[in-house]
MIMARLUM-871612 format. One record per residue (C-alpha): residue number from 1; residue in one letter; x, y, z. Coordinates in steps of 0.2 Angstrom, whole numbers. Layout:
N
num=NUM&residuo=A&px=X&py=Y&pz=Z;
...
END
This chain:
246
num=1&residuo=X&px=-57&py=-623&pz=-175;
num=2&residuo=X&px=-51&py=-606&pz=-175;
num=3&residuo=X&px=-42&py=-608&pz=-192;
num=4&residuo=X&px=-57&py=-615&pz=-200;
num=5&residuo=X&px=-67&py=-600&pz=-194;
num=6&residuo=X&px=-55&py=-588&pz=-201;
num=7&residuo=X&px=-55&py=-596&pz=-218;
num=8&residuo=X&px=-73&py=-595&pz=-219;
num=9&residuo=X&px=-73&py=-577&pz=-216;
num=10&residuo=X&px=-61&py=-574&pz=-230;
num=11&residuo=X&px=-71&py=-585&pz=-242;
num=12&residuo=X&px=-87&py=-575&pz=-237;
num=13&residuo=X&px=-78&py=-559&pz=-242;
num=14&residuo=X&px=-72&py=-565&pz=-259;
num=15&residuo=X&px=-88&py=-573&pz=-263;
num=16&residuo=X&px=-95&py=-555&pz=-265;
num=17&residuo=X&px=-86&py=-554&pz=-282;
num=18&residuo=X&px=-71&py=-544&pz=-275;
num=19&residuo=X&px=-81&py=-528&pz=-275;
num=20&residuo=X&px=-78&py=-516&pz=-262;
num=21&residuo=X&px=-92&py=-517&pz=-249;
num=22&residuo=X&px=-106&py=-505&pz=-253;
num=23&residuo=X&px=-108&py=-492&pz=-240;
num=24&residuo=X&px=-125&py=-491&pz=-233;
num=25&residuo=X&px=-134&py=-475&pz=-239;
num=26&residuo=X&px=-132&py=-461&pz=-227;
num=27&residuo=X&px=-146&py=-457&pz=-216;
num=28&residuo=X&px=-153&py=-441&pz=-221;
num=29&residuo=X&px=-149&py=-427&pz=-209;
num=30&residuo=X&px=-165&py=-421&pz=-201;
num=31&residuo=X&px=-166&py=-402&pz=-203;
num=32&residuo=X&px=-174&py=-393&pz=-189;
num=33&residuo=X&px=-190&py=-386&pz=-194;
num=34&residuo=X&px=-191&py=-367&pz=-195;
num=35&residuo=X&px=-202&py=-359&pz=-183;
num=36&residuo=X&px=-217&py=-351&pz=-191;
num=37&residuo=X&px=-226&py=-336&pz=-183;
num=38&residuo=X&px=-245&py=-337&pz=-182;
num=39&residuo=X&px=-254&py=-328&pz=-196;
num=40&residuo=X&px=-257&py=-309&pz=-192;
num=41&residuo=X&px=-275&py=-305&pz=-193;
num=42&residuo=X&px=-279&py=-293&pz=-207;
num=43&residuo=X&px=-282&py=-275&pz=-201;
num=44&residuo=X&px=-300&py=-272&pz=-204;
num=45&residuo=X&px=-304&py=-258&pz=-217;
num=46&residuo=X&px=-310&py=-243&pz=-208;
num=47&residuo=X&px=-328&py=-240&pz=-212;
num=48&residuo=X&px=-337&py=-224&pz=-212;
num=49&residuo=X&px=-343&py=-218&pz=-195;
num=50&residuo=X&px=-361&py=-219&pz=-193;
num=51&residuo=X&px=-370&py=-206&pz=-184;
num=52&residuo=X&px=-387&py=-210&pz=-175;
num=53&residuo=X&px=-401&py=-199&pz=-182;
num=54&residuo=X&px=-405&py=-185&pz=-171;
num=55&residuo=X&px=-423&py=-185&pz=-164;
num=56&residuo=X&px=-434&py=-174&pz=-173;
num=57&residuo=X&px=-438&py=-158&pz=-163;
num=58&residuo=X&px=-454&py=-148&pz=-164;
num=59&residuo=X&px=-458&py=-139&pz=-180;
num=60&residuo=X&px=-452&py=-122&pz=-182;
num=61&residuo=X&px=-464&py=-107&pz=-179;
num=62&residuo=X&px=-473&py=-102&pz=-194;
num=63&residuo=X&px=-486&py=-88&pz=-197;
num=64&residuo=X&px=-495&py=-82&pz=-212;
num=65&residuo=X&px=-505&py=-66&pz=-213;
num=66&residuo=X&px=-519&py=-65&pz=-226;
num=67&residuo=X&px=-534&py=-55&pz=-230;
num=68&residuo=X&px=-550&py=-62&pz=-222;
num=69&residuo=X&px=-567&py=-63&pz=-231;
num=70&residuo=X&px=-583&py=-57&pz=-224;
num=71&residuo=X&px=-590&py=-75&pz=-223;
num=72&residuo=X&px=-577&py=-80&pz=-210;
num=73&residuo=X&px=-584&py=-67&pz=-198;
num=74&residuo=X&px=-602&py=-70&pz=-198;
num=75&residuo=X&px=-604&py=-66&pz=-179;
num=76&residuo=X&px=-589&py=-55&pz=-174;
num=77&residuo=X&px=-591&py=-42&pz=-188;
num=78&residuo=X&px=-607&py=-32&pz=-193;
num=79&residuo=X&px=-610&py=-15&pz=-202;
num=80&residuo=X&px=-607&py=-1&pz=-190;
num=81&residuo=X&px=-591&py=-9&pz=-182;
num=82&residuo=X&px=-577&py=4&pz=-179;
num=83&residuo=X&px=-566&py=-5&pz=-192;
num=84&residuo=X&px=-570&py=-13&pz=-209;
num=85&residuo=X&px=-567&py=-31&pz=-211;
num=86&residuo=X&px=-556&py=-26&pz=-225;
num=87&residuo=X&px=-545&py=-18&pz=-213;
num=88&residuo=X&px=-543&py=-35&pz=-203;
num=89&residuo=X&px=-531&py=-49&pz=-206;
num=90&residuo=X&px=-531&py=-67&pz=-202;
num=91&residuo=X&px=-515&py=-74&pz=-194;
num=92&residuo=X&px=-513&py=-93&pz=-196;
num=93&residuo=X&px=-499&py=-98&pz=-185;
num=94&residuo=X&px=-490&py=-111&pz=-174;
num=95&residuo=X&px=-493&py=-111&pz=-155;
num=96&residuo=X&px=-487&py=-123&pz=-142;
num=97&residuo=X&px=-501&py=-133&pz=-133;
num=98&residuo=X&px=-505&py=-139&pz=-116;
num=99&residuo=X&px=-501&py=-156&pz=-122;
num=100&residuo=X&px=-483&py=-152&pz=-126;
num=101&residuo=X&px=-486&py=-152&pz=-145;
num=102&residuo=X&px=-486&py=-139&pz=-159;
num=103&residuo=X&px=-503&py=-134&pz=-166;
num=104&residuo=X&px=-510&py=-122&pz=-179;
num=105&residuo=X&px=-522&py=-108&pz=-173;
num=106&residuo=X&px=-530&py=-93&pz=-180;
num=107&residuo=X&px=-532&py=-75&pz=-174;
num=108&residuo=X&px=-540&py=-60&pz=-182;
num=109&residuo=X&px=-532&py=-43&pz=-179;
num=110&residuo=X&px=-531&py=-26&pz=-187;
num=111&residuo=X&px=-519&py=-26&pz=-202;
num=112&residuo=X&px=-508&py=-12&pz=-194;
num=113&residuo=X&px=-503&py=-23&pz=-179;
num=114&residuo=X&px=-502&py=-40&pz=-188;
num=115&residuo=X&px=-483&py=-40&pz=-189;
num=116&residuo=X&px=-481&py=-35&pz=-171;
num=117&residuo=X&px=-493&py=-50&pz=-166;
num=118&residuo=X&px=-483&py=-62&pz=-176;
num=119&residuo=X&px=-467&py=-56&pz=-168;
num=120&residuo=X&px=-474&py=-59&pz=-150;
num=121&residuo=X&px=-482&py=-76&pz=-154;
num=122&residuo=X&px=-465&py=-81&pz=-161;
num=123&residuo=X&px=-457&py=-77&pz=-145;
num=124&residuo=X&px=-471&py=-86&pz=-135;
num=125&residuo=X&px=-468&py=-102&pz=-146;
num=126&residuo=X&px=-449&py=-101&pz=-143;
num=127&residuo=X&px=-451&py=-101&pz=-124;
num=128&residuo=X&px=-464&py=-115&pz=-126;
num=129&residuo=X&px=-477&py=-105&pz=-117;
num=130&residuo=X&px=-493&py=-116&pz=-118;
num=131&residuo=X&px=-509&py=-110&pz=-126;
num=132&residuo=X&px=-525&py=-120&pz=-123;
num=133&residuo=X&px=-533&py=-116&pz=-140;
num=134&residuo=X&px=-533&py=-102&pz=-153;
num=135&residuo=X&px=-549&py=-101&pz=-163;
num=136&residuo=X&px=-559&py=-87&pz=-170;
num=137&residuo=X&px=-573&py=-81&pz=-159;
num=138&residuo=X&px=-585&py=-84&pz=-173;
num=139&residuo=X&px=-584&py=-103&pz=-168;
num=140&residuo=X&px=-593&py=-97&pz=-152;
num=141&residuo=X&px=-605&py=-87&pz=-162;
num=142&residuo=X&px=-596&py=-71&pz=-156;
num=143&residuo=X&px=-601&py=-75&pz=-138;
num=144&residuo=X&px=-587&py=-68&pz=-128;
num=145&residuo=X&px=-592&py=-78&pz=-112;
num=146&residuo=X&px=-593&py=-94&pz=-121;
num=147&residuo=X&px=-576&py=-91&pz=-129;
num=148&residuo=X&px=-568&py=-87&pz=-112;
num=149&residuo=X&px=-577&py=-102&pz=-104;
num=150&residuo=X&px=-569&py=-113&pz=-117;
num=151&residuo=X&px=-552&py=-106&pz=-113;
num=152&residuo=X&px=-550&py=-99&pz=-130;
num=153&residuo=X&px=-537&py=-87&pz=-135;
num=154&residuo=X&px=-545&py=-74&pz=-147;
num=155&residuo=X&px=-543&py=-56&pz=-153;
num=156&residuo=X&px=-555&py=-47&pz=-164;
num=157&residuo=X&px=-573&py=-46&pz=-159;
num=158&residuo=X&px=-584&py=-31&pz=-162;
num=159&residuo=X&px=-592&py=-29&pz=-145;
num=160&residuo=X&px=-592&py=-16&pz=-131;
num=161&residuo=X&px=-580&py=-16&pz=-117;
num=162&residuo=X&px=-585&py=-26&pz=-102;
num=163&residuo=X&px=-596&py=-15&pz=-91;
num=164&residuo=X&px=-596&py=-1&pz=-103;
num=165&residuo=X&px=-606&py=5&pz=-119;
num=166&residuo=X&px=-590&py=10&pz=-127;
num=167&residuo=X&px=-581&py=0&pz=-140;
num=168&residuo=X&px=-569&py=-13&pz=-133;
num=169&residuo=X&px=-551&py=-13&pz=-140;
num=170&residuo=X&px=-556&py=-30&pz=-147;
num=171&residuo=X&px=-568&py=-21&pz=-159;
num=172&residuo=X&px=-553&py=-12&pz=-167;
num=173&residuo=X&px=-543&py=-29&pz=-168;
num=174&residuo=X&px=-530&py=-21&pz=-157;
num=175&residuo=X&px=-532&py=-33&pz=-141;
num=176&residuo=X&px=-530&py=-51&pz=-137;
num=177&residuo=X&px=-536&py=-62&pz=-123;
num=178&residuo=X&px=-523&py=-75&pz=-119;
num=179&residuo=X&px=-528&py=-91&pz=-110;
num=180&residuo=X&px=-543&py=-83&pz=-102;
num=181&residuo=X&px=-547&py=-97&pz=-89;
num=182&residuo=X&px=-529&py=-96&pz=-82;
num=183&residuo=X&px=-529&py=-77&pz=-83;
num=184&residuo=X&px=-547&py=-72&pz=-78;
num=185&residuo=X&px=-555&py=-55&pz=-78;
num=186&residuo=X&px=-556&py=-51&pz=-59;
num=187&residuo=X&px=-566&py=-37&pz=-51;
num=188&residuo=X&px=-560&py=-25&pz=-38;
num=189&residuo=X&px=-569&py=-36&pz=-25;
num=190&residuo=X&px=-559&py=-51&pz=-31;
num=191&residuo=X&px=-574&py=-60&pz=-40;
num=192&residuo=X&px=-574&py=-68&pz=-57;
num=193&residuo=X&px=-589&py=-73&pz=-68;
num=194&residuo=X&px=-581&py=-90&pz=-73;
num=195&residuo=X&px=-582&py=-104&pz=-60;
num=196&residuo=X&px=-568&py=-113&pz=-69;
num=197&residuo=X&px=-556&py=-98&pz=-66;
num=198&residuo=X&px=-559&py=-94&pz=-48;
num=199&residuo=X&px=-543&py=-103&pz=-42;
num=200&residuo=X&px=-533&py=-92&pz=-54;
num=201&residuo=X&px=-540&py=-75&pz=-47;
num=202&residuo=X&px=-525&py=-70&pz=-37;
num=203&residuo=X&px=-507&py=-66&pz=-42;
num=204&residuo=X&px=-494&py=-72&pz=-42;
num=205&residuo=X&px=-501&py=-89&pz=-47;
num=206&residuo=X&px=-494&py=-105&pz=-52;
num=207&residuo=X&px=-499&py=-117&pz=-67;
num=208&residuo=X&px=-498&py=-119&pz=-85;
num=209&residuo=X&px=-502&py=-104&pz=-96;
num=210&residuo=X&px=-503&py=-92&pz=-81;
num=211&residuo=X&px=-497&py=-74&pz=-83;
num=212&residuo=X&px=-488&py=-66&pz=-68;
num=213&residuo=X&px=-483&py=-48&pz=-66;
num=214&residuo=X&px=-466&py=-44&pz=-75;
num=215&residuo=X&px=-464&py=-62&pz=-82;
num=216&residuo=X&px=-458&py=-66&pz=-100;
num=217&residuo=X&px=-475&py=-66&pz=-107;
num=218&residuo=X&px=-478&py=-48&pz=-101;
num=219&residuo=X&px=-461&py=-43&pz=-108;
num=220&residuo=X&px=-464&py=-51&pz=-125;
num=221&residuo=X&px=-480&py=-40&pz=-127;
num=222&residuo=X&px=-471&py=-25&pz=-120;
num=223&residuo=X&px=-457&py=-27&pz=-133;
num=224&residuo=X&px=-470&py=-21&pz=-146;
num=225&residuo=X&px=-477&py=-8&pz=-135;
num=226&residuo=X&px=-493&py=-18&pz=-129;
num=227&residuo=X&px=-499&py=-16&pz=-111;
num=228&residuo=X&px=-506&py=-29&pz=-100;
num=229&residuo=X&px=-523&py=-28&pz=-91;
num=230&residuo=X&px=-515&py=-37&pz=-76;
num=231&residuo=X&px=-507&py=-20&pz=-71;
num=232&residuo=X&px=-523&py=-10&pz=-70;
num=233&residuo=X&px=-528&py=-3&pz=-53;
num=234&residuo=X&px=-544&py=-10&pz=-46;
num=235&residuo=X&px=-551&py=-22&pz=-59;
num=236&residuo=X&px=-538&py=-34&pz=-66;
num=237&residuo=X&px=-540&py=-42&pz=-83;
num=238&residuo=X&px=-525&py=-55&pz=-83;
num=239&residuo=X&px=-529&py=-62&pz=-100;
num=240&residuo=X&px=-530&py=-45&pz=-109;
num=241&residuo=X&px=-516&py=-37&pz=-119;
num=242&residuo=X&px=-519&py=-21&pz=-130;
num=243&residuo=X&px=-511&py=-9&pz=-141;
num=244&residuo=X&px=-515&py=6&pz=-130;
num=245&residuo=X&px=-514&py=-3&pz=-113;
num=246&residuo=X&px=-533&py=-2&pz=-110;
END
């Protein structure tokens, strides 16, 4: 049995045509995979730096000085006034209101002081000193009492001085009444003709538009040589500024 098995093995080998046995194809060698790095994100292209718009501030102070026609002064000027209306000038300018906003107002002054008044009110605007309103006294038909009662800042008005038969400095266009409610005319006894101004009759006082001795409003007018009625002895006119101090 063992011999027969051997013969069979030889026979099987020869029956393959005497050719050398074909080697099985080699198993391909598995190459280790190269480790790949994760993709690097592209560097963003720098963009122009955007700047948030700055909030708009209040408008700049502006003032325009022009001649004024007779028709604009139907009540405040008349023949016989100490100055001709042709010697007066209309100042249209910016002022800071009690509502914390810029407004445009009008004053009439003598032409010789117009530049000084522009300079002073430019300072008042820069310091945000509030002014209630600024209209020609002709809006009140030239009535000084009504203009004061409306807390109106005004200048030229051809009238006599309070309690006198002499011309007021307002008749020359060389005086200004500033916030007359907050800065009333007060007699030596401490009384004032305007009910809405009584709480402002003493100094120093607090409040918007109030003028106190030596404060920056007084100094602004003093810088152009104008005096303040609040410095008078006896009667005080806290609203009043004039070229000659009277």
